[in-house]
N, C-alpha and C positions, 0 to 999 in steps of 0.2 A: 649109730657111731656118736660119741659125744666129742665135744672139743676139749674136754679135759683128758680124753685119753692121747697118749703121745702119738706122734705123726711118725710112723715108721717110712724111711727113705733109705735107700741103700747108700751107704758111705761114698762109693763111687760116681753116684748120681750127683750129689752135693759137692763133692771135690773138697781138696785140702785147703785150708784157709790161704788167702792170698798174702797174709802178712802175720806175724808172729804176735799173739796175743798178750796184751799187757795187763797190769792190776786195774787201769783204768777202764779196760772193757769188762772186766768183771765187775766192776763197782757200779757200772752203768746197767748192766744185765740185770743186776740185784734191786737197781731202783726201779725197773720196769715191772719186776714182779712185785715190789713194795707197792707200787702205783696201782696195779690191779687189785690189791687188797684193801686199800682205802678210797678208790674210786667208788664204790658203791654209796659209801657214807656221805662223802663228799656230795656227789649228786642228789642224794636225798634231801640234805640241809639245803643246798642250794633252790632245790624245787619247792622246798616248803616255803622258803622266802619268795619264791616269785610267785607262788599259789596267793599270798598275802597281798603283795604288789599289785598284783592283776585283779585280785577280788576287790580290794579296796578302790582302785580306780575305775572299776566298773560302777562299783557302788554309789561313789561320788558323782559320777557323772550323769547319773540319774535324779541327783538332790534338786529340788526346785530352786529356781534362781541363780543355776549356774548358766553361764554365757555359753552358745553354741560352740565359739572359738575353743573355749576351756573344756567343754564336753568332748570335743572332737579329739583333742590333746590327751584327754584321759582316757578314752577308747584305743587311742594308738599306743599307751601305755599297756593298756590290758591285752592288746593284741601281741606286742612284742614279748609280754611274759609269757602267753601262750606258746608263742614261737620258741622261746628259749627253752622251755619245758619240753617241748618236743625234741630240739636238737639235743638235750641231756638224755632223754629216753633212746635216741640213735646212738649216741656216745656209749651209753651203760650197755646196751644191746650187743655192741661192736667188742666191747672189754670182756664180758662175761662169758663163762665156761658151761651154759646150761645147753640142755638139748637143742640142736640146730635142726631145721627142716632137712631132709636129704635130698628136696627138691628147690632149686633155685629160680623164683621169678626173674629172670635177667633185668628186664628195664626196672622193675622195682628195686632190684639190688644196686643196680647203678646208680640210682636216684640216692640211696641211702648212702653209698660210698661218696658220691659227690657232695653231699650234705657235710661229710666230717670236713671235707677240705674246702667248703664253700667260701669261708672267711679266707683262706690264704689265697685261693685262686681269684678272689676279688681284689685283695690287696696287690697281688703281683700283675693284676688286670690281664690275666689269663682267659681268654675265650674257650669255651668248651662246646664242643657240638657233638652230639648223640645222634646217631644214624643208623636206624635199623637198615640192615641190607638185604633181607628177605622177609617175605610175608608168611605168616602162619605161626604155631605156637612157639614161643619164647620162654621154654623152660628147659633148664639144665639138669641133670642127674648128678648133683655135687652140693655137698654140705654149703648152705646159704651162709655161714659164717665165713667158712673158707672163701668162697667166691667174692665175699666182700673185703675180706684182709687183702686177698689177691690183688684186687683191682686198685684199692687204697696204694698199696705199694707201687704200682705201675703208674698211677698218676702222679705219686708224689716224685717217683723217678723221672716222669716227663717234666715236671715243674721244674726241678732241679736242673734238668739238662737246658732248659730254655732261659735260666736265670740271666738277667741282664742283656737279654736279646729283645729287639723290637717286635710288637706285634704278635706275642706268643699264642700259639692255638694249640689244644688237644683235641683230636677228632677219637671218637669211642663208637666203634661199629660192632653190629652183634647180628648174628642170623643164623639160622640152621641150614645145613648141608647133609641130607641126607640123615644118618643116626647121630650127627655130630652138632654140636653148638659151637659157632664161631667167634670170638669175641676178638676185635683189634683195638689197639691203642697206640696213635700215632702223634707225634709232636713235631713243633718246627725247630727243634734244636739241632745242633751239629750232627748229631747222630755217631753211631761208632764205628769203630773199622771191624768190618764184618769177617774179616780173616781171624781175628781175634775174639770172636764172639764167645766162646766157652770160658773165656777168662773172666769175662764180666758177669759169669754165675757163679763163680768162686766166691765162698765166704770172705767178707771183709775186703772184697775188692772195690775199690773207688776211686774215682779221678777228681774228687771234690775235696777242698778243705774241710775238716770237720765232718765228713760223710762217714757213715756206718759202714756201709758196704753188704747189708744183708738184704735189701729190699727185692732185688731180683732172685738172690736165692731162695728166700722164703716163697715168693711168688710162684716160680718154677716148683719147688716142693708141694705147694699145696695144688697145683695142677696135676702134678704126676701122683700124689697122693690119691685123688680123685678119678683116677684112669683117664688122664689127658695128658695134654703136653704144651709145652710155652717154649718158643723160641723168636729169634728176630727174623723177619723176613725182609727188612730194609733196614739202612742206618738208623732211622728214627722210627721203626715200626714192629711192634710186637704181636704176635699173634698166639692166641690161647685158643687151643681145642679141648673140649670136655665131651663127655657122653650127653646126647640130648635125651629129654623126657619126653616119652611118647604123650 
């Protein structure tokens, strides 16, 4: 299965939009599609520039007569350029629609998803704890790009839920239960009203100014498309269950 193929989810699963869509919604959707088309070229050009910066920094650092202090700073420039190139690769892998692996290495995919939000998490001073809940194989029978997209949506939702609150913390747990891989994402935000749980999964349902209201809808659709489920098990606790890979 290729990520370029449409994800087939029953209309009753997604539900009706929580609000009427306006022209601005369609303009924004078009902007996202356009971004996908231009992103490979932009990342390629930025990566080329980073290669030059990092390479020159490394060369100059080895020149005779360079002080140790300057050499160390130049090596830092080289190291940061290499790091930025890696982040660009992660971003491009997340955005493109190439063939993805049908097996998800859960710890590695969690790391990749968090890398895409690392700057925002650090800026908001969000502490993230990743905690294996069981020993053994940590592989899911799920499209790896779908898994990472689902997790990015859940992490972003948790970030936004904790905005302005002191000592924000996100906890991500994962582990195998029989033939099922269980992923949990919890935060220290105010949580939802569990009696209205299904409303939060409706398209364009948002409680935040400027919010789009598609994150939870998309996350659940991705889980269900891969034979799994996604639900709230607490006001600030989301549980995902997908088939485990033997």
